[in-house]
Backbone as CSV, one residue per row, in Angstrom:
resi,resn,N_x,N_y,N_z,CA_x,CA_y,CA_z,C_x,C_y,C_z
1,SER,-24.100,-13.119,-11.584,-23.805,-13.225,-10.105,-23.794,-11.503,-10.094
2,ILE,-23.719,-10.685,-8.592,-23.494,-9.327,-8.216,-22.259,-8.596,-8.292
3,PHE,-21.647,-9.552,-8.604,-19.611,-9.404,-8.234,-19.370,-9.524,-9.749
4,ASN,-19.180,-8.085,-10.616,-18.733,-8.026,-11.672,-17.471,-9.137,-11.657
5,PHE,-15.862,-9.291,-10.804,-14.867,-9.551,-11.490,-15.531,-11.260,-11.830
6,HIS,-16.281,-11.911,-11.317,-17.134,-13.205,-11.539,-17.360,-13.221,-13.423
7,HIS,-17.622,-11.961,-14.217,-17.780,-11.777,-15.177,-16.344,-12.166,-15.627
8,SER,-14.921,-11.182,-15.374,-14.535,-11.331,-15.849,-13.329,-12.720,-16.358
9,ILE,-13.993,-13.530,-15.039,-12.739,-14.603,-14.781,-13.856,-15.371,-16.101
10,CYS,-14.492,-15.217,-16.094,-15.357,-16.072,-16.912,-15.482,-15.920,-18.628
11,ASN,-14.140,-14.420,-18.419,-14.320,-14.131,-19.658,-15.947,-13.142,-21.041
12,ILE,-16.348,-12.956,-19.568,-17.486,-12.316,-20.023,-16.700,-10.183,-20.212
13,PHE,-16.276,-9.733,-20.620,-15.853,-8.732,-20.451,-16.779,-7.275,-20.257
14,THR,-17.729,-7.294,-21.341,-18.292,-5.754,-21.203,-18.641,-5.840,-20.321
15,GLN,-19.399,-5.760,-19.317,-20.065,-5.365,-18.152,-18.791,-5.405,-16.879
16,SER,-17.990,-5.860,-16.817,-16.859,-6.373,-15.734,-16.220,-4.887,-16.135
17,LYS,-15.871,-4.624,-17.377,-15.093,-3.144,-18.148,-15.386,-1.759,-17.253
18,GLN,-16.983,-2.128,-18.286,-17.602,-0.533,-17.572,-18.006,-0.771,-16.426
19,TRP,-17.749,-1.629,-15.483,-17.880,-1.363,-13.654,-16.805,-1.161,-13.024
20,TYR,-15.560,-1.823,-13.373,-14.056,-1.334,-13.463,-13.800,0.343,-13.740
21,GLN,-14.278,0.488,-14.382,-13.694,2.300,-15.029,-15.216,2.935,-14.584
22,ARG,-15.893,2.321,-14.124,-16.905,3.591,-13.866,-16.251,3.476,-11.500
23,ARG,-16.065,2.867,-11.256,-16.612,2.723,-9.846,-14.862,2.829,-9.037
24,VAL,-13.624,1.869,-10.120,-12.278,2.466,-9.340,-11.376,3.070,-10.328
25,ARG,-11.909,3.249,-12.003,-10.874,3.159,-12.567,-9.911,2.180,-12.864
26,VAL,-10.375,1.087,-13.175,-9.184,-0.128,-12.955,-9.774,-0.841,-14.319
27,PHE,-9.066,-1.587,-15.101,-9.637,-2.934,-15.454,-8.507,-4.160,-15.494
28,MET,-8.760,-5.082,-14.902,-7.535,-6.329,-14.758,-8.045,-7.246,-15.060
29,GLN,-7.485,-7.376,-16.501,-7.188,-8.776,-16.773,-7.127,-9.926,-16.159
30,VAL,-8.332,-10.911,-15.662,-8.048,-11.751,-14.549,-8.771,-13.388,-16.173
31,MET,-9.218,-13.129,-17.171,-9.609,-13.947,-17.591,-8.789,-15.396,-18.127
32,GLY,-9.414,-16.083,-17.563,-9.141,-17.697,-17.580,-8.528,-18.064,-16.013
33,ARG,-8.733,-16.991,-14.847,-8.342,-17.740,-14.237,-9.506,-19.028,-13.164
34,GLY,-10.169,-18.517,-13.638,-11.191,-19.799,-12.600,-11.290,-20.309,-13.765
35,ALA,-10.370,-21.254,-14.723,-10.859,-22.126,-15.466,-9.866,-23.222,-15.422
36,ILE,-9.827,-24.602,-15.726,-9.177,-25.838,-16.570,-8.742,-25.566,-17.686
37,CYS,-8.046,-26.758,-18.027,-7.291,-26.858,-19.366,-7.668,-28.632,-19.340
38,LEU,-8.453,-29.090,-19.977,-8.586,-30.820,-20.577,-8.014,-30.913,-21.581
39,PRO,-7.160,-32.028,-22.256,-6.708,-32.198,-22.834,-7.816,-32.601,-23.659
40,GLY,-7.661,-32.936,-25.774,-8.496,-32.873,-26.055,-7.741,-34.223,-26.890
41,ILE,-8.604,-34.668,-28.342,-7.519,-35.155,-29.137,-6.220,-35.052,-29.744
42,PRO,-5.311,-35.901,-29.930,-4.333,-35.839,-30.781,-4.705,-34.309,-31.688
43,CYS,-3.886,-33.421,-31.984,-3.849,-32.144,-33.400,-5.364,-31.460,-32.985
44,GLN,-5.647,-31.776,-32.154,-6.618,-30.728,-32.133,-6.792,-29.339,-30.542
45,SER,-7.373,-28.443,-30.380,-7.283,-28.081,-29.293,-7.428,-28.039,-27.717
46,PRO,-6.819,-27.503,-27.053,-7.157,-28.344,-25.578,-9.096,-27.554,-25.151
47,MET,-9.918,-28.637,-24.270,-11.186,-27.736,-24.338,-10.578,-27.280,-22.697
48,PHE,-11.586,-26.355,-22.635,-11.870,-25.094,-20.896,-13.272,-25.304,-20.293
49,ALA,-12.552,-25.619,-18.953,-13.929,-26.033,-18.549,-14.264,-25.012,-17.012
50,TYR,-14.731,-24.168,-16.648,-15.252,-23.376,-15.494,-15.889,-23.808,-14.288
51,PRO,-14.845,-24.957,-13.636,-16.091,-25.266,-12.304,-16.288,-24.256,-11.179
52,PRO,-17.311,-24.524,-10.761,-17.980,-23.483,-9.697,-17.481,-23.961,-8.391
53,ARG,-17.858,-23.162,-7.653,-17.106,-23.403,-6.484,-18.791,-23.726,-5.439
54,ASN,-19.684,-23.226,-5.998,-20.478,-23.396,-4.929,-22.121,-24.902,-5.699
55,LEU,-21.223,-25.836,-5.219,-21.443,-27.390,-6.144,-22.756,-27.923,-5.482
56,ASN,-23.139,-27.324,-4.213,-24.427,-28.011,-3.122,-25.388,-26.995,-4.060
57,ASP,-25.251,-26.416,-5.342,-26.916,-25.427,-4.996,-26.066,-24.476,-6.671
58,ASN,-26.218,-25.688,-7.195,-25.193,-25.457,-9.235,-26.220,-25.353,-9.750
59,THR,-26.732,-23.873,-10.380,-27.931,-23.534,-11.255,-27.471,-22.804,-12.680
60,PRO,-28.072,-22.944,-13.562,-27.666,-21.582,-14.539,-27.914,-20.260,-13.969
61,LYS,-28.912,-20.501,-12.258,-28.358,-18.794,-12.989,-27.633,-18.210,-11.307
62,THR,-26.752,-19.694,-10.501,-26.610,-19.223,-9.172,-24.859,-19.922,-9.313
63,THR,-24.721,-20.505,-10.797,-23.505,-20.909,-10.548,-22.458,-19.324,-10.033
64,LEU,-21.401,-20.052,-9.318,-20.305,-19.022,-9.608,-18.816,-19.260,-9.521
65,PRO,-18.000,-18.836,-9.947,-16.550,-19.656,-10.247,-16.130,-20.072,-8.761
66,ARG,-14.574,-19.876,-8.891,-14.043,-20.756,-7.745,-13.538,-19.432,-7.624
67,LYS,-13.447,-19.502,-6.375,-12.044,-18.067,-5.339,-10.301,-19.224,-6.512
68,PHE,-10.342,-17.572,-6.465,-8.593,-17.873,-7.133,-7.819,-17.107,-5.892
69,ILE,-8.094,-15.985,-5.871,-7.567,-15.378,-4.458,-8.194,-15.886,-3.416
70,LYS,-7.505,-15.739,-1.937,-7.882,-15.945,-0.524,-6.772,-14.922,0.645
71,LEU,-7.691,-14.927,1.393,-7.208,-13.552,2.387,-6.056,-14.206,3.067
72,THR,-6.256,-15.586,3.387,-4.862,-15.936,3.920,-3.571,-16.082,3.451
73,GLU,-4.149,-16.158,1.743,-2.702,-16.791,1.386,-1.878,-15.247,0.891
74,LEU,-3.161,-13.543,0.625,-2.778,-12.258,0.625,-1.538,-12.184,2.100
75,VAL,-2.015,-12.856,3.120,-1.604,-12.614,4.255,-0.222,-12.776,4.881
76,GLU,0.284,-13.954,3.970,1.154,-14.801,3.150,2.230,-13.771,2.751
77,GLN,1.837,-13.436,1.446,3.014,-12.920,0.934,2.466,-11.597,1.336
78,LEU,2.018,-11.272,2.557,2.238,-9.726,3.279,3.967,-9.420,4.178
79,GLN,3.559,-10.861,4.664,4.853,-11.592,5.529,6.335,-12.046,4.362
80,SER,5.894,-12.425,2.975,7.104,-12.486,2.574,7.299,-10.603,2.323
81,GLY,6.708,-9.604,2.120,7.064,-8.365,1.649,7.455,-7.603,2.684
82,TYR,7.514,-8.448,3.971,8.073,-7.829,5.352,9.082,-8.060,5.768
83,GLN,9.752,-9.219,4.964,10.812,-10.002,4.834,11.642,-9.294,3.959
84,LEU,11.184,-9.023,2.723,11.735,-8.027,1.697,12.311,-6.897,2.190
85,THR,11.846,-6.169,3.252,12.059,-4.437,3.631,12.974,-4.967,4.324
86,THR,12.710,-6.275,5.732,14.051,-5.951,6.533,15.494,-6.555,5.178
87,LYS,15.939,-6.845,4.250,16.595,-7.617,3.857,17.491,-6.275,2.749
88,GLY,16.296,-5.384,2.882,16.613,-3.629,2.365,16.471,-4.158,0.384
89,LYS,15.665,-4.958,0.307,15.122,-5.932,-1.550,14.219,-4.407,-1.122
90,PHE,14.161,-2.864,-1.823,12.725,-2.525,-1.610,11.688,-2.531,-2.092
91,ALA,12.947,-2.441,-3.781,11.874,-2.899,-5.255,11.318,-4.161,-5.735
92,ASP,12.247,-5.114,-4.419,11.400,-6.687,-4.783,10.118,-5.662,-3.716
93,ALA,10.195,-5.582,-2.526,9.596,-5.416,-1.980,8.107,-4.609,-2.303
94,VAL,8.599,-3.381,-2.920,6.855,-2.364,-3.625,6.313,-3.506,-4.449
95,GLN,6.701,-3.817,-5.293,6.353,-4.883,-6.584,5.538,-6.207,-5.269
96,LYS,5.472,-6.665,-4.459,4.978,-7.941,-3.068,3.797,-6.914,-2.731
97,PHE,4.152,-5.339,-2.603,2.556,-5.206,-2.249,2.082,-4.295,-2.731
98,HIS,2.475,-4.579,-3.668,1.530,-3.494,-4.866,0.847,-4.615,-5.399
99,SER,1.286,-6.319,-5.491,0.576,-7.256,-6.402,-0.523,-7.680,-5.198
100,ILE,-0.149,-7.843,-3.297,-1.502,-7.507,-2.654,-2.314,-6.193,-2.548
101,LEU,-1.868,-5.524,-3.013,-3.163,-4.251,-3.279,-4.081,-4.727,-4.741
102,LEU,-3.093,-5.210,-5.716,-3.934,-4.814,-6.987,-4.685,-6.172,-6.896
103,SER,-5.169,-7.332,-5.417,-5.290,-8.585,-5.666,-6.879,-8.046,-5.156
104,VAL,-6.887,-6.921,-3.834,-7.945,-6.773,-3.003,-9.156,-6.912,-3.310
105,PRO,-9.270,-5.771,-4.183,-10.663,-5.775,-5.315,-10.794,-7.244,-5.745
106,LEU,-10.514,-8.070,-5.769,-10.664,-9.686,-6.575,-11.253,-10.399,-4.797
107,LEU,-11.171,-9.938,-3.930,-11.144,-10.684,-2.633,-12.962,-10.890,-2.782
108,ILE,-13.016,-12.330,-2.121,-14.826,-12.187,-1.822,-14.320,-13.009,-0.444
109,VAL,-14.846,-12.437,0.579,-14.803,-12.610,1.738,-16.304,-12.920,2.440
110,ASP,-16.253,-13.841,3.904,-17.800,-14.247,3.630,-17.567,-13.289,5.062
111,THR,-17.434,-12.944,6.537,-17.922,-11.988,6.901,-17.238,-10.826,7.026
112,LYS,-17.756,-9.656,7.691,-17.277,-8.233,8.104,-16.116,-7.683,8.620
113,GLU,-16.016,-8.974,9.708,-14.708,-9.525,10.029,-13.660,-9.455,8.905
114,GLU,-13.258,-10.718,8.077,-12.633,-10.831,7.055,-12.590,-9.966,6.019
115,MET,-13.976,-8.999,6.274,-14.062,-7.502,5.171,-12.786,-6.622,5.917
116,ASN,-12.803,-6.411,7.267,-11.940,-5.843,7.758,-10.841,-5.664,7.629
117,GLU,-10.340,-7.167,7.860,-8.979,-7.635,7.701,-8.304,-6.952,6.709
118,ALA,-9.082,-7.189,5.258,-9.004,-7.070,4.244,-8.100,-5.463,3.957
119,LEU,-9.235,-4.953,4.617,-9.129,-3.322,4.346,-7.686,-2.796,5.118
120,GLN,-7.775,-3.233,6.186,-6.391,-3.983,7.221,-5.166,-3.635,6.649
121,LEU,-4.970,-4.866,5.482,-4.480,-5.801,4.500,-4.132,-4.299,3.910
122,MET,-4.643,-3.636,2.678,-4.338,-2.989,2.302,-4.053,-1.192,2.697
123,GLY,-3.942,-0.996,4.086,-3.376,0.110,4.199,-2.475,0.180,4.848
124,ILE,-1.937,-1.173,5.180,-0.527,-1.633,5.062,0.233,-1.812,4.125
125,CYS,-0.602,-2.308,3.050,1.019,-1.985,1.979,0.567,-0.668,1.289
126,ARG,-0.708,0.468,1.525,-0.642,1.516,0.997,0.741,2.434,1.564
127,GLU,0.986,2.116,2.857,2.198,2.767,4.124,3.278,2.318,3.066
128,TYR,3.492,0.888,3.183,4.638,0.039,3.255,5.152,1.490,1.644
129,ILE,4.127,0.766,0.351,4.441,1.063,-0.993,5.035,2.566,-0.942
130,ILE,4.239,3.328,0.150,4.656,5.351,0.004,6.074,5.268,0.596
131,GLY,5.812,4.743,1.420,6.969,4.890,2.615,8.546,4.318,1.777
132,LEU,8.701,3.365,1.021,10.064,2.199,0.803,9.682,3.043,-0.901
133,GLN,9.035,3.722,-1.329,9.280,4.635,-3.202,9.843,6.097,-2.173
134,MET,9.950,6.363,-1.094,10.157,7.460,-1.282,11.455,7.160,-0.377
135,GLU,11.478,5.931,0.101,13.095,6.195,0.703,13.971,5.529,-1.025
136,ILE,13.584,4.929,-1.982,14.148,5.021,-3.154,14.412,6.111,-3.948
137,SER,13.096,6.572,-3.734,14.260,7.854,-4.253,15.054,8.875,-3.688
138,ARG,14.931,8.852,-2.227,16.154,9.245,-1.506,17.634,9.420,-1.783
139,GLN,17.526,7.126,-2.272,19.097,7.016,-1.688,19.102,7.333,-3.456
140,GLU,18.415,7.370,-4.006,18.721,8.330,-5.843,18.782,9.574,-6.054
141,LEU,18.766,10.275,-4.715,19.553,11.677,-5.301,20.576,12.368,-4.663
142,PRO,21.508,12.903,-5.942,22.513,12.924,-5.392,22.808,13.926,-4.280
143,ARG,23.946,13.592,-3.897,24.396,14.627,-2.692,24.940,15.742,-2.289
144,LYS,25.125,16.609,-3.929,26.612,16.909,-3.465,25.869,18.680,-4.000
145,THR,24.353,19.166,-4.122,24.534,20.765,-3.380,22.993,20.002,-2.304
146,VAL,23.115,21.539,-1.032,22.784,21.877,-0.092,21.300,21.044,0.178
147,ASP,20.563,21.904,-0.968,19.309,21.179,-1.577,18.801,19.639,-1.379
148,ASN,19.897,19.380,-2.139,19.775,17.986,-2.135,19.528,16.882,-0.907
149,GLN,20.647,17.888,-0.188,20.895,16.949,1.136,19.402,17.630,2.011
150,ILE,19.103,18.679,2.332,17.444,18.928,2.305,16.600,18.106,2.075
151,ARG,16.508,17.978,0.966,15.351,16.800,0.800,15.806,15.671,1.201
152,ILE,16.842,14.949,0.934,16.977,14.195,1.837,16.602,13.823,2.726
153,CYS,17.122,14.100,4.179,16.595,14.701,5.012,15.007,14.268,5.202
154,GLU,14.742,15.231,4.629,13.166,14.731,4.662,12.471,14.349,4.386
155,LEU,12.513,13.575,3.378,12.338,12.156,2.443,12.087,11.032,3.956
156,ALA,13.421,11.264,4.532,13.661,10.548,5.559,13.017,10.821,6.942
157,ALA,12.315,11.680,6.802,11.472,12.165,8.261,10.540,11.513,7.646
158,TYR,9.506,12.237,6.723,8.354,11.685,6.124,8.153,10.177,5.960
159,PHE,9.087,9.625,5.898,8.952,7.272,6.493,9.026,7.221,7.691
160,THR,9.630,7.619,8.577,9.051,7.776,10.216,8.006,7.712,10.318
161,HIS,7.144,8.424,9.538,5.468,8.981,10.014,5.127,7.903,9.106
162,CYS,5.856,6.690,8.223,4.900,5.921,8.115,4.526,4.487,8.884
163,ASN,2.911,3.555,8.441,2.720,3.137,9.534,3.141,1.891,9.489
164,LEU,4.152,1.703,10.183,5.790,0.343,9.287,5.361,-0.613,10.856
165,GLN,6.186,-2.041,10.330,6.105,-2.717,11.994,7.372,-1.984,12.954
166,PRO,7.684,-2.385,13.917,8.415,-1.509,15.015,10.052,-1.672,14.608
167,ILE,10.585,-3.035,13.907,11.196,-3.191,13.362,11.718,-2.799,11.946
168,HIS,11.186,-2.418,11.758,11.459,-1.571,10.447,11.205,0.449,10.627
169,LEU,10.976,0.233,11.502,9.894,1.590,12.042,11.737,2.005,12.955
170,ILE,12.443,1.682,13.588,12.800,1.897,13.934,15.149,2.189,13.367
171,LYS,14.615,0.933,11.715,15.944,1.329,11.099,15.370,3.150,10.968
172,THR,13.910,3.163,10.515,14.361,4.706,9.327,14.219,5.321,10.472
173,LEU,13.901,5.712,11.647,13.954,5.913,12.846,15.417,6.731,13.296
174,SER,16.350,5.709,13.294,18.075,5.650,13.393,18.560,6.251,12.045
175,ASN,17.852,6.068,10.669,18.460,6.317,9.393,18.205,8.372,9.685
176,ALA,17.292,8.759,9.694,16.995,9.700,10.095,17.379,10.752,10.743
177,SER,18.127,9.985,12.147,18.471,11.065,13.671,19.982,10.990,12.795
178,LYS,20.339,10.169,12.509,21.955,10.877,11.631,21.884,11.732,10.914
179,LEU,20.732,11.513,9.726,20.907,11.971,9.195,21.038,13.313,8.903
180,PHE,19.997,13.766,9.980,19.505,15.400,11.123,20.462,15.288,11.275
181,TYR,21.412,14.725,12.068,23.089,15.048,13.057,23.995,15.521,11.957
182,LYS,23.695,15.203,10.753,24.725,15.450,9.819,24.704,16.350,9.384
183,MET,23.942,16.649,9.182,23.182,18.664,8.794,23.028,19.460,10.160
184,LYS,23.165,19.935,10.939,23.095,19.861,12.157,21.881,20.282,12.604
185,ASN,21.294,19.413,12.173,19.973,19.937,13.231,19.428,19.261,13.832
186,PHE,20.306,19.673,15.268,20.185,18.843,16.435,18.903,18.932,17.030
187,LYS,18.301,19.640,16.596,16.664,19.747,17.584,15.566,18.364,16.587
188,THR,15.731,18.355,15.644,14.689,17.326,15.032,15.841,15.956,15.461
189,ALA,16.855,15.932,15.331,17.916,14.424,15.076,17.183,14.246,16.948
190,ALA,17.504,14.819,17.463,16.772,14.683,18.929,15.511,14.330,19.178
191,SER,14.640,14.824,18.590,12.938,13.574,18.917,12.789,12.643,18.307
192,PHE,13.914,12.335,17.042,13.687,11.322,16.371,14.354,9.747,17.155
193,ALA,15.800,10.678,18.558,16.291,9.663,18.631,15.400,9.437,20.437
194,ARG,14.848,10.391,20.284,13.832,10.393,21.907,12.555,8.843,21.609
195,ARG,11.861,9.266,19.713,10.795,7.781,19.252,11.254,6.788,19.526
196,LEU,12.680,6.420,18.964,13.666,5.338,18.079,13.705,4.558,19.976
197,ILE,14.169,5.613,21.238,14.105,5.027,22.193,12.354,4.439,23.092
198,ASP,12.499,4.322,22.874,10.358,4.721,22.924,10.151,2.706,22.306
199,LEU,10.433,2.528,21.219,10.703,1.293,20.579,10.520,0.518,21.635
200,GLY,12.020,0.795,22.392,12.608,-0.232,22.808,13.426,-1.489,22.313
201,PRO,14.131,-0.435,21.501,15.341,-1.164,20.453,16.240,-2.056,21.064
202,LYS,17.425,-2.503,20.109,18.927,-3.451,21.602,19.175,-2.388,22.211
203,ALA,19.765,-3.841,22.977,21.113,-2.024,24.180,22.096,-1.272,23.566
204,GLU,22.493,-2.081,22.269,23.351,-1.357,21.795,22.780,0.186,20.881
205,THR,21.596,-0.434,20.301,20.870,0.889,19.473,20.725,1.956,20.677
206,VAL,20.078,1.444,21.721,20.164,2.599,22.393,21.034,3.026,23.560
207,ALA,22.910,2.635,23.581,23.793,3.680,23.566,24.141,4.104,22.437
208,GLN,23.738,3.840,21.914,23.889,4.652,20.483,22.694,5.987,20.617
209,MET,22.397,5.841,20.307,20.504,6.740,20.548,21.138,8.012,21.366
210,ARG,21.549,7.675,22.963,21.556,7.619,24.003,22.638,9.186,24.345
211,LYS,23.537,8.316,23.733,24.855,9.530,22.551,24.826,10.480,22.139
212,LEU,24.118,10.502,21.302,23.119,11.250,20.002,22.231,11.902,20.470
213,LEU,22.095,10.805,21.567,20.006,13.044,22.018,21.481,13.692,23.145
214,ALA,22.017,13.269,23.770,23.082,13.917,24.773,23.598,15.151,23.996
215,VAL,23.973,15.256,22.739,25.013,15.855,21.844,24.601,16.875,21.422
216,CYS,23.172,16.474,21.081,21.854,17.655,20.376,21.064,18.049,21.200
217,GLU,21.153,18.182,23.358,20.470,18.379,24.156,21.322,19.852,24.412
218,ASN,22.640,19.493,24.127,23.725,20.444,24.715,23.613,22.243,23.651
219,THR,22.726,22.024,22.148,22.621,22.266,21.045,21.234,22.699,20.298
220,PRO,20.064,22.977,21.364,19.193,22.413,20.673,18.269,23.347,19.328
221,VAL,19.130,23.253,18.506,18.918,24.169,17.550,19.272,23.120,15.821
222,ASP,18.267,23.784,14.939,18.387,23.021,13.806,18.603,23.989,12.314
223,GLU,20.063,23.929,12.250,21.041,24.765,11.110,20.118,25.619,9.635
224,HIS,19.514,24.004,9.880,18.927,24.161,8.137,17.075,24.480,8.279
225,LYS,16.255,25.455,7.800,15.078,24.859,7.453,14.675,24.260,6.440
226,MET,13.602,22.827,7.196,13.120,22.021,6.237,11.740,21.777,5.885
227,GLN,11.509,21.288,5.158,9.559,21.369,5.507,9.169,19.966,5.901
228,TYR,9.438,20.165,7.634,9.346,19.114,8.457,9.018,19.604,9.955
229,ASP,8.372,19.127,10.213,7.574,20.226,11.336,7.019,19.046,12.755
230,PRO,8.053,17.422,13.553,7.354,16.455,14.057,6.288,17.214,14.918
231,HIS,5.718,18.357,15.144,5.177,18.947,16.245,3.815,18.884,16.090
232,ASN,3.515,18.899,14.788,2.406,19.829,13.138,1.847,18.673,12.531
233,PRO,0.850,17.935,12.857,0.548,17.473,12.027,0.279,17.302,10.656
234,PHE,0.327,16.491,9.713,0.800,16.701,8.258,-0.172,15.290,7.630
235,VAL,-0.173,15.734,6.282,-0.666,14.825,5.299,0.245,14.625,4.293
236,LEU,0.381,13.587,3.452,1.499,13.371,2.427,1.152,12.672,1.257
237,CYS,1.348,13.469,0.260,0.822,13.568,-1.111,1.591,12.245,-1.263
238,ALA,0.755,11.451,-1.812,1.350,10.360,-2.082,1.990,10.568,-3.865
239,THR,2.499,11.112,-4.188,2.869,11.524,-5.465,3.992,12.137,-5.625
240,SER,3.728,13.270,-4.523,5.144,14.727,-4.566,5.895,14.203,-3.509
241,TYR,5.358,13.466,-2.644,5.782,13.552,-1.161,6.233,14.403,-0.477
242,LEU,5.576,15.621,-0.116,5.385,16.840,0.228,4.621,17.028,1.203
243,PRO,4.751,17.117,2.265,3.258,17.642,3.481,2.328,18.484,3.054
244,SER,0.954,17.609,4.015,0.381,19.859,3.544,-0.963,19.319,4.657
245,ILE,-0.846,20.462,5.835,-1.456,20.659,6.821,-3.032,20.968,6.738
246,GLU,-3.298,21.318,5.860,-4.427,21.656,5.501,-5.483,19.972,4.354
247,GLU,-6.217,19.492,5.162,-6.288,18.075,4.489,-7.433,18.584,2.987
248,ASN,-8.233,19.778,3.474,-9.518,20.749,2.114,-8.774,20.391,0.478
249,GLN,-7.295,21.113,1.134,-6.040,21.006,0.079,-6.038,19.253,-0.819
250,LEU,-6.050,18.540,-0.151,-5.711,17.378,-1.372,-7.252,16.389,-1.634
251,ASN,-6.766,15.459,-2.491,-8.314,14.702,-3.235,-7.799,13.504,-2.375
252,ASP,-8.539,12.794,-2.304,-8.649,11.129,-1.723,-8.954,10.093,-2.765
253,VAL,-8.279,8.964,-2.654,-7.821,8.072,-4.337,-8.607,7.194,-3.634
254,PRO,-9.628,6.776,-3.760,-10.708,5.973,-2.801,-10.290,4.615,-2.886
255,CYS,-9.743,3.874,-3.876,-9.414,2.443,-4.690,-8.350,1.695,-3.447
256,VAL,-7.732,3.066,-2.945,-5.377,3.373,-1.912,-5.949,3.443,-0.939
257,ARG,-7.218,4.067,-1.398,-7.580,5.149,0.865,-6.365,6.072,0.539
258,ARG,-5.383,6.966,-0.408,-4.697,7.990,-0.343,-4.566,8.939,-0.543
259,THR,-3.885,9.857,-0.193,-4.163,11.148,-0.401,-3.325,12.116,-1.798
260,ILE,-3.860,12.684,-2.630,-2.971,13.390,-3.525,-3.156,14.888,-3.636
261,THR,-2.152,15.807,-3.788,-2.412,17.247,-4.333,-3.199,17.511,-5.547
262,PRO,-3.976,18.505,-6.000,-4.868,18.650,-7.031,-3.937,18.720,-8.000
263,SER,-2.323,19.337,-8.092,-2.091,19.809,-9.160,-1.300,17.912,-9.517
264,THR,-1.447,16.952,-8.875,-0.905,15.520,-9.355,-1.860,14.265,-9.818
265,ARG,-2.861,15.514,-10.268,-3.985,15.231,-10.520,-4.330,13.933,-12.331
266,ASP,-3.012,14.521,-13.108,-3.068,14.488,-14.069,-1.959,12.924,-13.899
267,LYS,-1.231,12.409,-12.912,-0.846,11.590,-12.900,-0.750,10.032,-12.478
268,SER,-0.603,8.858,-13.221,-1.030,8.216,-12.360,-0.235,7.720,-10.694
269,ALA,-1.619,7.383,-9.872,-1.286,7.277,-8.051,0.042,6.113,-8.283
270,LEU,0.930,6.512,-7.961,2.084,6.407,-6.835,2.146,4.467,-6.961
271,SER,0.779,5.102,-5.377,0.510,4.709,-4.455,-0.361,3.409,-5.032
272,ALA,-0.550,2.961,-6.163,-1.821,2.429,-6.744,-1.052,1.568,-8.289
273,ARG,-0.832,2.477,-8.419,-0.236,2.569,-10.120,-1.120,1.509,-11.180
274,LEU,-1.897,1.503,-11.076,-3.591,1.195,-11.218,-4.382,2.036,-11.635
275,LEU,-4.597,2.936,-11.727,-6.020,3.879,-11.572,-5.013,5.258,-12.527
276,LYS,-5.750,6.248,-13.192,-5.729,7.062,-13.638,-6.430,8.156,-12.844
277,LEU,-6.339,9.437,-12.054,-6.675,10.339,-11.233,-7.664,11.068,-12.080
278,GLU,-8.899,10.186,-12.624,-9.795,11.565,-13.402,-11.291,12.081,-12.665
279,ARG,-11.851,10.738,-12.305,-13.147,10.944,-11.324,-12.987,10.154,-9.933
280,SER,-14.186,10.492,-9.791,-14.333,9.848,-7.988,-14.994,8.715,-8.406
281,ALA,-14.438,7.606,-6.879,-15.111,6.531,-7.154,-15.932,5.923,-5.906
282,TRP,-17.013,5.124,-5.604,-16.861,4.572,-4.667,-16.281,4.228,-3.341
283,GLY,-14.745,3.921,-3.443,-14.333,2.846,-2.409,-14.215,1.312,-2.843
284,TYR,-14.796,1.285,-1.421,-15.404,-0.391,-0.988,-16.583,-0.390,-0.507
285,GLU,-17.716,-1.183,-0.537,-18.653,-1.539,0.383,-18.842,-3.329,1.077
286,TYR,-19.666,-2.921,1.565,-19.503,-4.490,2.217,-21.655,-4.659,1.987
287,VAL,-21.439,-5.498,1.208,-22.692,-6.142,0.795,-23.335,-7.808,0.832
288,PRO,-24.879,-8.159,0.997,-24.569,-9.812,1.067,-24.844,-9.734,-0.100
289,ASP,-24.380,-11.225,-0.367,-24.450,-12.494,-1.440,-26.110,-12.521,-1.419
290,SER,-26.818,-11.920,-3.036,-27.935,-12.588,-3.035,-28.340,-13.749,-3.153
291,LEU,-26.831,-14.754,-3.067,-27.475,-16.320,-3.285,-27.592,-16.634,-2.093
292,ASP,-27.397,-16.453,-1.113,-26.968,-16.705,-0.112,-26.743,-15.346,1.130
293,LYS,-28.306,-15.615,2.012,-28.003,-14.198,2.990,-27.210,-14.138,3.830
294,THR,-26.721,-15.296,4.287,-26.181,-15.795,5.235,-24.777,-15.684,5.448
295,ARG,-24.094,-14.902,3.793,-22.724,-14.951,3.322,-23.079,-13.329,3.238
296,CYS,-21.586,-13.005,3.238,-21.554,-11.320,2.347,-20.394,-11.108,2.461
297,THR,-20.375,-10.219,1.328,-19.272,-10.053,0.297,-18.850,-8.763,0.218
298,CYS,-16.874,-8.634,0.378,-16.864,-7.583,-0.197,-16.497,-6.940,-1.882
299,ARG,-16.828,-5.325,-2.022,-16.664,-5.238,-2.998,-16.370,-4.183,-3.859
300,LEU,-15.822,-4.113,-4.416,-15.220,-1.892,-4.718,-16.786,-1.740,-5.339
């Protein structure tokens, strides 16, 4: 097989470990995921078998293990992650999105459209992981000092720039507008209120934001200086949660398609928790299946 995680499934680790370390900087032990256990005679160990998925073309050279991860299953897990986020169970939601992110490198798809959907799935998980981790960090920060209060506002502002579902984006914008309002940064609070109203939330939410917006427009100033400018595009570091205007100052993480600052290269990528930021990687590519020219597969 040209797909290296097939070797992992079938307990052939030498090639797959070298491949993962070279391209993705990750080695996931998926031993036995493609096996079935058959009970033997009493007092004896069970027997293991590896049923192929290509029963119609099953020869020693063309045998392929069964698919144990399907795109539809990952989409269902994504919906579960959305529900956990809506309920405010951010830590559980991060674990769910991480699970999906770790599963995509082991996914085989049949068409280029499915590959694009898998990459889109990764992008969604990446945005939610970074955003929810920022929110968890924000909630853990003490509010005793002005500097901490400023940092709390900054994290809330960055969260509004993550690509979230409308229901979640409405909550983040509402929270950010109220936090900036309390810090008397009325100009920035007004920008969050306008963005929220444009999303078309419930009438009650719109009424609250219009009241806040009216007060802010009477005093369109910011009392505290923060590392946030809603009119200046920026790229957020996935580990330090700090913005960078110049993209050439950032390093790319191909596996999760996220950016980091050079100062965080010695740390584990919080957006993935599966790699060491030591070397460059290829990321994902779309290659034809050598066993069936009519099928293509997404591989790392």
